[in-house]
Backbone as a chain_set.jsonl record, in Angstrom:
{"seq": "XXXXXXXXXXXXXXXXXXXXXXXXXXXXXXXXXXXXXXXXXXXXXXXXXXXXXXXXXXXXXXXXXXXX", "coords": {"N": [[0.815, -1.19, 0.0], [2.108, 1.131, 0.421], [3.2, 2.05, -1.957], [1.009, 2.878, -3.417], [0.305, 4.951, -1.765], [2.445, 6.617, -2.22], [1.931, 7.357, -4.856], [-0.527, 8.621, -4.469], [0.222, 10.735, -2.799], [1.91, 12.135, -4.508], [0.109, 12.807, -6.577], [-1.759, 14.391, -5.219], [-0.195, 16.556, -4.334], [0.637, 17.538, -6.779], [-1.69, 18.612, -7.794], [-1.805, 20.96, -6.42], [0.324, 22.375, -7.321], [2.781, 21.692, -6.093], [5.957, 20.292, -5.253], [6.618, 16.742, -5.274], [6.848, 14.764, -2.234], [10.071, 13.838, -0.902], [10.281, 11.118, -0.118], [8.43, 9.871, -1.734], [9.538, 9.651, -4.233], [11.252, 7.477, -4.153], [9.731, 5.189, -3.942], [8.926, 2.824, -5.898], [7.393, 0.284, -7.703], [8.688, -2.917, -8.697], [7.359, -4.64, -10.362], [4.366, -4.032, -12.187], [1.323, -3.133, -10.477], [-1.994, -4.09, -10.293], [-5.098, -3.54, -8.957], [-7.443, -4.531, -9.957], [-9.053, -7.47, -11.198], [-10.143, -8.41, -13.59], [-9.414, -8.546, -17.086], [-10.376, -6.501, -18.777], [-10.778, -4.436, -16.98], [-8.186, -4.01, -16.179], [-7.077, -3.096, -18.56], [-8.472, -0.713, -18.803], [-7.425, 0.628, -16.592], [-4.756, 0.871, -17.408], [-5.0, 2.786, -19.37], [-6.266, 4.981, -18.106], [-5.141, 5.492, -15.588], [-3.808, 7.842, -13.305], [-0.869, 9.788, -14.007], [0.845, 10.146, -11.844], [0.435, 7.861, -10.32], [1.041, 5.829, -12.16], [3.765, 6.24, -12.494], [4.782, 5.059, -10.247], [4.19, 2.454, -10.615], [1.634, 1.638, -10.068], [-1.544, 0.843, -11.037], [-4.524, 2.148, -11.284], [-7.941, 2.454, -12.056], [-10.064, 5.199, -13.059], [-12.499, 4.829, -11.834], [-11.803, 3.247, -9.65], [-10.413, 5.118, -8.121], [-12.409, 6.996, -7.625], [-14.092, 5.501, -6.025], [-12.613, 5.226, -3.765]], "CA": [[0.0, 0.0, 0.0], [2.99, 2.288, 0.443], [3.404, 2.547, -3.317], [-0.201, 3.632, -3.74], [0.404, 6.188, -0.998], [3.393, 7.46, -2.942], [1.207, 7.913, -5.993], [-1.545, 9.544, -3.965], [0.919, 11.932, -2.34], [2.387, 12.85, -5.693], [-1.053, 13.362, -7.28], [-2.334, 15.457, -4.398], [0.699, 17.714, -4.346], [0.652, 18.077, -8.142], [-2.9, 19.428, -7.955], [-1.559, 22.248, -5.777], [1.604, 22.864, -7.851], [3.856, 21.456, -5.127], [6.841, 19.17, -5.584], [6.304, 15.557, -4.473], [7.761, 14.559, -1.106], [11.261, 13.053, -1.256], [10.066, 9.685, 0.076], [7.599, 9.342, -2.818], [10.393, 9.373, -5.39], [11.948, 6.198, -3.993], [8.776, 4.095, -3.824], [8.501, 2.382, -7.228], [7.297, -1.173, -7.768], [9.451, -3.592, -9.757], [6.339, -5.164, -11.275], [3.14, -3.238, -12.061], [0.267, -3.663, -9.614], [-3.361, -3.793, -10.689], [-6.05, -4.093, -8.005], [-8.524, -5.181, -10.711], [-8.767, -8.838, -11.624], [-10.583, -8.634, -14.967], [-8.535, -7.947, -18.1], [-10.941, -5.239, -19.265], [-10.516, -3.43, -15.947], [-6.75, -3.709, -16.24], [-6.878, -2.272, -19.748], [-8.997, 0.604, -18.44], [-6.454, 1.233, -15.688], [-3.572, 1.24, -18.194], [-5.295, 4.008, -20.117], [-6.763, 6.093, -17.309], [-4.45, 5.717, -14.31], [-3.068, 9.109, -13.27], [0.579, 9.657, -14.204], [1.505, 10.04, -10.54], [0.353, 6.469, -9.895], [1.776, 5.012, -13.139], [5.21, 6.398, -12.224], [5.118, 4.166, -9.137], [3.814, 1.091, -10.972], [0.293, 1.356, -9.549], [-2.512, 1.112, -12.097], [-5.894, 2.237, -10.792], [-8.827, 3.141, -12.991], [-10.738, 6.359, -12.49], [-13.561, 4.315, -10.946], [-11.151, 2.828, -8.397], [-10.088, 6.311, -7.356], [-13.664, 7.599, -7.171], [-14.63, 4.659, -4.965], [-11.802, 5.437, -2.565]], "C": [[0.859, 1.254, 0.0], [3.21, 2.887, -0.93], [2.192, 3.344, -3.773], [-0.182, 4.964, -2.996], [1.376, 7.155, -1.671], [2.739, 8.118, -4.135], [0.171, 8.926, -5.557], [-0.91, 10.846, -3.485], [1.386, 12.788, -3.494], [1.217, 13.528, -6.407], [-1.645, 14.541, -6.524], [-1.478, 16.72, -4.449], [0.747, 18.349, -5.727], [-0.563, 18.967, -8.387], [-2.703, 20.827, -7.374], [-0.225, 22.858, -6.2], [2.743, 22.786, -6.84], [4.702, 20.275, -5.582], [6.454, 17.958, -4.734], [7.273, 15.424, -3.304], [8.923, 13.655, -1.528], [11.019, 11.553, -1.147], [9.253, 9.076, -1.062], [8.44, 8.964, -4.04], [10.996, 7.973, -5.334], [11.024, 4.99, -4.019], [8.226, 3.73, -5.2], [8.504, 0.856, -7.248], [8.151, -1.736, -8.898], [8.513, -4.153, -10.809], [5.071, -4.341, -11.105], [2.102, -3.933, -11.189], [-1.078, -3.158, -10.093], [-4.301, -4.363, -9.626], [-7.189, -4.839, -8.699], [-8.097, -6.574, -11.153], [-9.137, -9.101, -13.079], [-9.68, -7.906, -15.957], [-9.062, -6.602, -18.593], [-10.718, -4.113, -18.254], [-9.042, -3.045, -15.934], [-6.435, -2.823, -17.434], [-7.347, -0.848, -19.48], [-7.994, 1.336, -17.547], [-5.182, 1.653, -16.43], [-3.779, 2.574, -18.903], [-5.541, 5.199, -19.189], [-6.062, 6.327, -15.975], [-3.702, 7.044, -14.35], [-1.555, 8.869, -13.366], [1.315, 9.482, -12.883], [1.489, 8.608, -10.021], [1.153, 5.571, -10.846], [3.27, 5.07, -12.875], [5.677, 5.431, -11.137], [4.716, 2.717, -9.409], [2.454, 0.669, -10.455], [-0.714, 1.787, -10.608], [-3.927, 0.993, -11.562], [-6.732, 2.933, -11.851], [-9.445, 4.345, -12.293], [-11.827, 5.908, -11.527], [-12.981, 3.858, -9.608], [-10.87, 4.039, -7.51], [-11.346, 6.994, -6.83], [-14.243, 6.812, -6.004], [-13.875, 4.864, -3.651], [-12.16, 6.76, -1.977]], "O": [[0.389, 2.327, -0.38], [3.388, 4.098, -1.059], [2.333, 4.369, -4.44], [-0.604, 5.986, -3.536], [1.15, 8.365, -1.687], [2.961, 9.3, -4.401], [0.005, 9.968, -6.192], [-1.439, 11.93, -3.734], [1.274, 14.013, -3.463], [1.319, 14.691, -6.799], [-1.989, 15.563, -7.117], [-2.0, 17.826, -4.594], [0.883, 19.567, -5.843], [-0.473, 19.962, -9.105], [-3.367, 21.773, -7.796], [0.298, 23.747, -5.527], [3.565, 23.697, -6.744], [4.196, 19.36, -6.231], [6.009, 18.121, -3.598], [8.399, 15.918, -3.374], [8.769, 12.809, -2.409], [11.495, 10.789, -1.987], [9.375, 7.881, -1.33], [8.08, 8.055, -4.789], [11.224, 7.355, -6.374], [11.504, 3.86, -4.11], [7.196, 4.253, -5.623], [9.483, 0.219, -6.864], [8.313, -1.096, -9.937], [8.825, -4.147, -12.0], [4.728, -3.981, -9.979], [2.013, -5.161, -11.164], [-1.28, -1.958, -10.276], [-4.3, -5.576, -9.413], [-7.832, -5.691, -8.086], [-6.926, -6.818, -11.443], [-8.507, -9.931, -13.734], [-9.237, -6.787, -15.699], [-8.286, -5.669, -18.803], [-10.495, -2.965, -18.64], [-8.698, -1.886, -15.705], [-5.621, -1.905, -17.334], [-6.692, 0.113, -19.886], [-7.748, 2.529, -17.731], [-4.595, 2.686, -16.109], [-2.858, 3.382, -19.02], [-5.073, 6.304, -19.463], [-6.38, 7.299, -15.291], [-3.028, 7.339, -15.337], [-1.041, 7.869, -12.866], [2.302, 8.749, -12.813], [2.43, 8.184, -9.351], [1.856, 4.663, -10.402], [3.967, 4.065, -13.013], [6.842, 5.033, -11.117], [4.875, 1.852, -8.548], [2.148, -0.522, -10.406], [-0.736, 2.946, -11.024], [-4.462, -0.105, -11.406], [-6.28, 3.895, -12.473], [-9.352, 4.482, -11.073], [-12.048, 6.553, -10.502], [-13.593, 4.058, -8.559], [-11.068, 3.988, -6.296], [-11.35, 7.512, -5.713], [-14.823, 7.397, -5.089], [-14.433, 4.694, -2.568], [-11.599, 7.153, -0.954]]}, "num_chains": 1, "name": "protein.A"}
């Protein structure tokens, strides 16, 4: 979950034109993580995941973020 937090921190700070925290830069997954199990949901996440999350290897769809 720390990697998702890194993406969330980066996304939140980007919305306010702030640099990401130093700890967020170091938290990158070696393999991409998709919380969705269905291929169509994974494809959706590949297209729509915010850049701040993709940079950390976390692929969430817009619906996943709205639900959170």
